[in-house]
N, C-alpha and C positions, 0 to 999 in steps of 0.2 A: 279652364278646359277639362269637361268631365269625358273621362276615359272609363268604359266598361270592357269587360270581355265578354265573347261571344256566350261562355260559361254563365256567368252570371246572368246573363239575359234569359239564358235558358232557365235555369234553376230556379231564378228568383226575378221573375219578371214585374212581379208586384213592385218590388223595393226600386227598380230602374223606372217603371211609368211613376210612381209616386216621386222620385227625383227629378224625373222630367218635368212636370205639373210644378213642383214645388218653386225650380230654381227658373224655370223657361229658357233654359239655356237647351244647345242640341247635347245630346250623349255620344258619344264616338264609340263603336264597337269595334273590337277588335277580333280578329281570327287567325291565330297561331301568331300572335303579336304583331301583326299587320292591322293596318286600317281596312276593315271592311264595310261598315255601313254607318249613318248617323240616325241617331232616334231622337225624336222631340215631340212633345204636346201639339195636337193640332191646333189650340190657340197660338202657339209662339210661331208653328208653322204659318197659319192663316198672318198673322201680324207682320212675318216676314217677306209673304208673299204681298201683302200690301205697302208695306216699303220699297220693295221691288218696284211695283208697279208704278208706283208715283213718282219714283226716280228715271224710270223709264221715260215717264211720261216729262218730267221737266228737260231731261236731254234732247225730246223730241222737241218739244219747244225751243229751245237753246239752239237747235240744228236748222230751225225753220228762220229765226230771228236773224241766224249768220247768215242765211241764205237770203235775205233781204225782203222776207214774205212780210205781210203788212203785220203790224203789232199795236196792242192797246195799251196805255196805260191805265192803271187803276182808276183816274179820274175820267178818264174817255169812257170805259165800263159803266161807272157810276152814273154818268150822265146820260147813257145809251139806255140802262135800266129805267131810271128816273123819265124817260121821253116813253120807252114802251110799255110802263106801268102808270103812266099819269092819267090814264083814262080807265082805270079799273076799280 
């Protein structure tokens, strides 16, 4: 876990920014010794958001499966796609 003070962020933004880009990890910013903010590169944030969205989709699919909604195996889907694109 990377931790920097708000003073470090104010006085040396460039090094904090470089650290975030180099490591890809979030940097916890403290204010008066207490946690205040989390800073991360936009690339790391986008990747994190993508993983969270994927996880949410998997959980939603699992919930539907548990509620006995119709589901398909990979073989089922492969066969449906073959039929759909057979005439293309």
